[in-house]
Structures are given as C-alpha cells and as structure tokens.
C-alpha positions in Angstrom: 69.4 156.3 85.5 72.7 154.5 84.3 74.0 154.0 87.8 70.9 153.0 89.1 69.9 150.6 86.6 73.2 148.7 86.8 73.7 148.8 90.3 70.1 146.8 90.5 71.1 144.5 88.1 74.3 144.0 89.6 72.6 143.4 92.8 70.0 141.2 92.0 72.5 138.6 90.0 74.9 139.0 93.2 71.6 137.4 95.0 72.7 134.3 93.4 76.4 134.6 92.0 78.8 134.9 95.0 81.6 137.4 93.7 82.8 137.8 90.6 81.8 141.5 90.5 84.2 142.1 87.7 83.1 138.9 85.8 79.2 140.6 86.1 80.1 144.1 85.3 81.5 142.5 82.1 78.4 140.9 81.1 76.4 143.8 81.8 79.1 145.9 79.4 78.6 143.3 76.8 74.5 143.3 77.0 74.1 147.1 77.3 76.5 147.1 74.1 74.3 145.0 72.3 76.7 142.5 72.1 76.3 138.4 72.5 78.7 137.0 75.1 80.5 133.5 74.9 81.1 132.4 78.3 84.1 129.9 78.5 85.3 127.9 81.1 85.6 124.5 82.7 82.3 122.5 84.2 80.8 123.8 86.9 82.2 127.5 87.2 79.2 129.3 87.0 78.3 129.8 83.8 74.8 128.7 82.7 73.9 129.8 86.4 75.3 133.4 85.6 73.6 133.6 82.0 70.0 132.6 83.9 70.4 135.1 86.5 70.8 137.3 84.2 67.6 136.5 82.1 65.7 136.3 85.3 66.7 139.9 86.2 65.6 141.2 82.9 61.4 141.1 82.6 62.2 139.6 78.7 61.9 136.6 76.6 64.3 133.6 77.6 65.0 130.3 75.8 67.6 128.1 76.4 69.2 125.4 73.8 71.0 122.8 74.7 73.6 122.2 71.7 74.5 118.3 71.1 76.0 116.9 67.8 72.4 115.8 66.7 71.0 119.0 67.0 69.7 120.5 63.6 69.5 124.0 62.2 65.6 123.7 62.1 66.0 123.2 65.9 67.3 126.3 66.5 65.3 128.5 63.5 62.3 127.0 63.1 60.5 125.1 60.0 57.8 125.2 57.9 55.1 122.4 58.8 52.2 121.8 56.5 48.4 122.7 58.1 46.6 120.0 56.1 43.3 121.4 57.8 44.2 124.9 55.9 46.4 123.7 53.0 49.4 124.9 53.5 52.5 125.2 55.4 52.7 126.9 58.5 55.9 128.4 60.1 56.7 127.5 63.8 59.0 129.5 65.4 62.4 128.3 67.0 64.0 128.8 70.2 65.9 132.0 68.2 62.6 133.8 68.5 62.9 135.5 72.1 65.1 137.9 73.8 67.9 136.4 75.5 68.9 133.2 73.8 71.3 130.7 76.2 72.9 128.8 73.7 74.5 125.9 76.2 77.6 124.0 75.5 77.6 125.4 71.5 80.7 124.0 70.7 79.0 120.3 71.0 77.0 121.6 68.0 78.4 120.5 64.6 79.5 123.4 62.3 76.0 123.2 60.3 73.8 123.7 63.1 76.4 126.5 64.6 76.2 128.4 61.4 72.4 128.8 61.8 73.2 131.1 64.6 75.4 133.6 62.0 72.5 135.7 61.0 70.4 135.6 63.7 73.6 137.0 65.8 74.9 139.2 62.9 71.3 140.9 61.5 68.7 139.7 64.1 67.1 138.0 61.5 66.2 134.4 60.7 65.5 133.6 56.7 64.0 130.7 56.0 62.1 129.4 53.2 63.1 132.5 51.1 61.4 134.5 54.1 63.2 136.9 56.2 61.8 137.5 59.4 62.9 139.7 61.9 63.9 139.1 65.7 62.4 141.0 68.3 64.1 143.5 70.4 66.8 143.1 72.2 67.9 140.0 70.9 71.1 138.8 72.7 72.9 135.4 73.0 74.7 134.0 75.9 76.7 131.0 75.1 78.9 128.7 77.1 81.3 126.4 76.1 84.4 124.1 77.9 87.6 125.0 76.3 89.3 121.8 77.8 87.2 118.6 76.7 87.8 118.3 73.0 86.0 114.8 72.4 82.7 115.4 70.5 82.8 119.1 70.5 83.4 121.4 67.4 85.6 124.5 67.5 84.0 127.6 66.8 85.3 128.9 63.5 86.5 132.7 63.1 83.8 133.8 61.7 81.5 132.3 64.7 83.8 133.9 67.5 84.0 137.3 65.8 80.1 137.3 66.0 81.1 138.0 70.0 81.2 140.9 71.6 83.0 139.6 74.3 84.8 136.4 75.7 84.3 136.0 79.6 86.2 133.6 81.9 84.5 133.2 85.4 87.2 131.0 86.5 87.0 129.1 90.3 86.1 131.2 93.3 88.1 131.6 96.1 88.2 130.0 99.3 86.1 132.1 101.1 83.7 132.6 97.9 83.4 128.9 98.3 82.1 129.0 101.4 79.7 131.5 101.0 78.4 129.3 98.0 77.7 126.9 100.6 75.7 128.9 102.8 73.8 130.5 100.2 72.8 127.4 98.8 72.4 125.2 101.8 68.4 125.6 102.2 67.4 126.3 98.8 68.2 127.7 95.3 68.4 131.6 94.9 67.7 131.6 91.6 64.0 130.5 91.9 63.2 133.1 94.0 65.0 135.8 91.7 62.1 138.6 90.2 63.2 140.9 87.4 64.5 144.5 88.3 64.6 146.1 84.7 62.1 145.4 81.5 63.2 145.2 78.3 62.2 148.8 77.5 64.9 149.8 79.9 67.1 147.8 78.7 66.8 149.1 75.2 66.4 152.6 76.3 70.2 151.9 77.8 71.6 150.7 74.6 70.2 153.6 73.0 71.8 156.1 75.4 75.3 153.9 75.0 76.3 156.0 71.9 75.9 159.5 73.9 79.4 158.7 75.4 82.0 160.8 74.1 85.0 158.9 73.1 88.1 161.4 72.5 90.4 161.7 69.5 93.2 160.5 71.7 91.5 158.0 73.0 89.9 156.8 69.7 93.8 156.8 68.8 94.8 154.4 71.4 92.0 152.0 70.0 93.3 152.3 66.8 97.0 151.2 67.8 96.1 148.8 69.8 94.3 146.9 67.3 97.0 147.4 64.5 99.4 146.3 66.7 97.6 142.7 66.8 98.3 142.6 62.8 102.0 143.5 63.2 103.3 141.0 65.4 105.3 138.4 64.1 103.2 135.6 66.7 100.2 137.0 65.4 98.4 134.9 62.4 94.9 136.7 62.3 95.1 140.1 64.0 91.6 142.2 65.1 89.3 143.2 62.1 87.9 146.2 61.7 84.6 144.4 63.5 86.7 144.0 66.5 87.5 147.6 66.4 84.3 148.6 66.8 83.0 146.4 69.3 85.9 147.7 71.4 84.3 151.1 70.9 80.8 149.9 71.7 82.0 148.5 74.8 84.4 151.2 75.8 81.2 153.3 75.5 79.0 151.1 78.0 81.8 150.3 80.4 81.9 154.5 80.8 77.7 154.3 81.0 77.9 151.7 83.5 80.6 153.6 85.8 78.3 156.7 85.5 80.3 158.7 83.0 79.4 160.2 79.8 83.0 160.1 78.4 85.6 157.2 78.0 89.2 156.9 79.7 92.4 154.9 78.4 91.4 152.6 81.3 88.4 151.4 80.2 89.7 150.2 76.6 92.5 148.6 79.0 90.3 146.7 81.4 87.9 145.9 78.1 90.8 145.2 75.6 91.4 141.4 76.4 87.7 140.3 76.7 86.8 141.7 73.5 89.8 141.5 71.4 91.8 138.2 72.3 89.2 136.0 71.0 89.3 137.5 67.6 93.2 136.9 67.2 95.1 133.8 66.4 98.4 132.8 67.6 100.9 131.5 65.1 101.2 127.7 65.9 97.9 127.8 68.9 94.9 128.2 67.2 92.4 128.0 69.9 94.9 128.1 72.8 92.7 130.7 75.0 96.0 131.6 77.3 97.9 132.3 74.4 95.7 135.0 72.7 95.2 136.7 76.0 99.0 137.2 76.6 99.6 138.6 73.2 96.9 141.1 73.9 98.2 142.0 76.9 101.6 142.0 75.3 100.0 144.7 72.9 98.8 146.9 75.9 102.3 146.6 77.6 103.7 147.7 74.5 101.3 150.5 73.0 101.6 154.5 74.3 98.6 155.6 76.6 97.7 158.8 75.8 98.3 160.9 78.9 95.2 163.2 78.9 91.5 162.0 77.3 89.4 165.3 76.4 86.2 164.2 76.9 85.1 165.9 73.7 
C-alpha cells in the first residue's frame, strides 16, 4: 500500500508541478510523518502551487490564509460573536479548523498573529475564551515565505520555526523544465482539473503505519551523533533540540516507508538531515541565513562517522 499511495500522490502532483520530484518526495515525507512544512524560496517558484496540488490530491478539507501585517489572531483561530436572538455568544471557527492549512507568506504577519498558530501546530487544538477545541485529524500546516524580501516582514522566531518538521526550498527549474512548464500551461491551468487520488482516511492509516518502520540501534546512534555535533561546533550559536531529533526520527521512518522499506538506513538520515535540521540551528553572527545553516549541517554530516552496517531490527 505504501508504494501505491506515495506513487499515486506523486503522479497526481506531477500533473501540475514540472520536475521537482525530490522536493515532492520531501513534502510527502513530511505530510506522512504528520509534520508541518515551511516552503521557503523567492516568489514565483511554485510554492503555493505545490501546496495547492497536494491539497487537491487529498480528499480532505483545505483552507488558505493570506498572511498580512493587519491580520489578527482571531482571523486565524476564530472568535465568539454575540447572537442577539439566542442571547448568548457563539463561536465562529476560523480557517484553522480544516485538514490542510496553507499559510501563505507567513512572515508578513506580526509576531502576535504568528503565535496564534503555535498551539494549533503543536497540540492540534485551539483555546479561545477559556475553551479548548480539538482540530480535526489530520491537521497539517504548509506555510510559505520569501527569504529575500525583508521590507514589511517579521522573521519567524525559533519557537515557531521549531514547529515545522521541514524547511524545503524548491529552487528554480532547469531550462528543460521551464519549456515543459510553458507547454503544460499554454492552454489552461492543470490545477483546475486535478482530482483527489487519496482520502484523509488513507492518509491517517499511512501516518499510523509510519511507526512500524524499524530504525536499528546504529542508525539511531548516528542520528544522535549528528544532533549532538550541531551543539558542539564553535560556529553554532544554537544547536538542534530533542524535538528536532524526534522530528528527524519521524521523517526517516516516513521516507523509508515511502520507498517501500520497513527499515531505515543511514542514507535516509543523510537525505533528510538538511531539510529537517538546518532551520533549527543558528550560525553565530548569521541569524536568518538559510545557506549558512545548511552548510553547517552538511559539515556535520561530513564529520560524523556513518554506520557501516544497518540492522533492520
């Protein structure tokens, strides 16, 4: 089932997104690991289109919030409105009460509004007026942001970044892919005709199966060594937290599952180390520099001994 579900989702998204198979695989890995995703790149590289294509591929609830400086927390979570006829306040749910939430240009909202997502992303619930309301499962946030433009933006704090399982940078297409994009979109928008290929029940079942993937002791020790090394390097002001280590574990299990294996390998760890860990570290004197953080993780991978043999039990 794992190979078919992942293949169906990949194929469906590929009807809209040209190339980027590795990026789509990372996106699916995060979703199947029940984690949130931050898509970070310059405008026009298909971040929003990729998020919409995934949402269309799943027969699940979808909502989009365009984050702006004047957006209020209640615009995200919902608010209580007085009903004169009933003589009581009624709660009107906000856009977070869905399955897949697209937080477009999340860094354009103020820190106060950004923080309204913290409880939603971590506990999958919303607390307003002293009442806690659980969010429907699955609940996943796909956020986008432009790392280049700084005017009118509010950088995400470490606590917010740490809620994202992965930070993915799609990048520009190649020349050949650019030609295919023109060919595909010359007549109409393929997103409009995209139909679901999996239900939210399928997704929930897959998410539950991820934990059955075996991660051997050598591979677990390899992950711990990588995380500990991010804390000991002199150029690292902030290393990876235990939450980051657990995020790497979940992602490694999901990637192995997608690739049709019931065990994880060191190569799975190396493939996911940068997207899962880089946004959780701060390079001394280079706060917010994405490339510097990615280089630090790559240096850690180069210096950490790889297990020569992975036992699948």
